[in-house]
N, C-alpha and C positions, 0 to 999 in steps of 0.2 A: 504494500499499499503506499501511497505517496505521502509527502509529508503534511497534506492536508488530512490525511486519516490520523497521523500522529496528533495534530493540532485537535482534532474532533475528540480523540480520547482524552486529551489533557482537558479539554473543555468540559467534557461530560463528568469527568472526575472531580473537577473544581467545582461544579454545579452541586453534586451530591455532597461532597464532604462540606462544602460550604453551608448548603441548606440545612444538612442534618446536625452538623457539629459546630458550625459557626466558624471554621477554619479556612485559611487560606492554603491553598495548594500552588506550588510552583514548579516550573520545569527543573529537572536535576541537571547534574553533570553528566554529560555523555549521552549516548543514545539507548543505553539499556540499564537496568536496574542491577546494581552491585549489592547483593544481599551483606548484611551485617552478620556477626556471628550468630545471633538468635533471631529468626525472622519467622513469619507466618505467610501462607498463601491461601487466599480464598479463591474458590474455583464454581463458576456456574457455566453449565453447558446449554447451548441453544439447538433446538432441533425444529425442523420445518422447512419453511420457504429457504431458510440458510442454515447451515450446520456448522458449530464451531463452538468455542467457550471463551470466556472471559477470565482473566485471573487478575487479582489484585495481590500483591507482595508489599509487606511493610515490615518494619522493625517490630521486634517484641515491645519495646517501650512504646512506640507509637499505638500499637494494638492495645496495650493497657491503657493508656490515656484517652483513646477513642471510647473504650467500654465504659470507663469512669466518666466521660462526657455524655454518652448517650443514656446511661442508666441513672444518671445525676447521683453518684456515689464518688467517694474519695479514691484515690488510686490505690490505696492500702486496703480497701475493702473489696476491690475486684477479684473475683473468683476466676479459676480456669475457664469455666463454662461461659462467662461473661465476656471473655476476651474472644472466644470462638463465636458467640452469638453476634457480637457487634461487627467482626470482619465479615461474617456470614452476611448479614444484613446489609452492610455497605457495598459488598461484592454484588450482590442481588440487585441492588437500586442501580449501580454502575451497568451491570448486564442489561436490566430491563430497559434503560435510557437509550443504550446503544441498539438493542433489538428494535425499539419504537421508531428508530430512525429509518431502518431499511428492512427489516425482518418481521412485519407485523403479524403475518401469519405463521408464527413460530412459538414455540414454547420454552420455558426456562426450566431447568432442573432445580432440585433443591440444591442450595448451596453446599459446599464441604470445604473444610478448613484444615490445612496441614501445618505442622510445625517443624522446623528443621535447623540446622546449623547452616554455614556460610557453602559448605560442600553440597547441599540438598539442591538437586535439580528437579524441575518440575516439567513433565511431559504429559499432554493430553493425547492418549493414544490416537492414531488416526489422524492427527491434525499438524499442521505447521504454523509457526508463528508468522501472522500476517502484518502485524504492526505491534510496536512495543514503545513506551515512554518511560524515562527514568524522571521521577517526581521528588519533590521535598515537600514536607509539611512538619511545622513545628521543629525545624532542624533535624529531622529524622528522614532517612531514605524511604521511597516507595516506588512501585512500578505498577504499570498496568499493562497488560497485553491482550490482543486479540488474536485467537487461534482459529484457523479455518480447516474444516475437513479437507484432507489432502485431495480427495477426488472431485471436490466441488471447484468449479471454475471461479476464480476469486475476482476477475475482470468485472462481472456484474455487481458484485457487492462494492468493490472499490468505486466504480462509476455512481452507484447509488449513494454511496457514502459521500462521494465529492459533491454530487449535485444537491444534497441537502445542508451543505456548509453554512 
């Protein structure tokens, strides 16, 4: 996907994180997310008119802060399940906004969340990364990626994405 696709990923992420958490999200350093030692990945798959997935990756610290903000509790009160619930919901909202742009006749899966260290890789089976952006929120790294089913022609999605910018 072209730079406009990366711009749209950034715009949608800024909209979701800004409206839900009241936080600003800025573009990060470099074209792809560089994971910190402890990080989480939220994933939502899309099926129907277009097939693929959206992943949102962030540091553990950012996920804890997001859970505290979302559930209006102190960061010291955040439980493991709260962290997963918050990132799952934020990922679901980013995926839903992207789906609404070009794949209206598609469905979202339930979100899943994974935790790992810097060596953890994320691969959605049967997909290729179509677009990826490195972002920064509250001085913590995050990244958003759009994965497309390998057998799906990406030109129609990229064109539709570009036409709705």
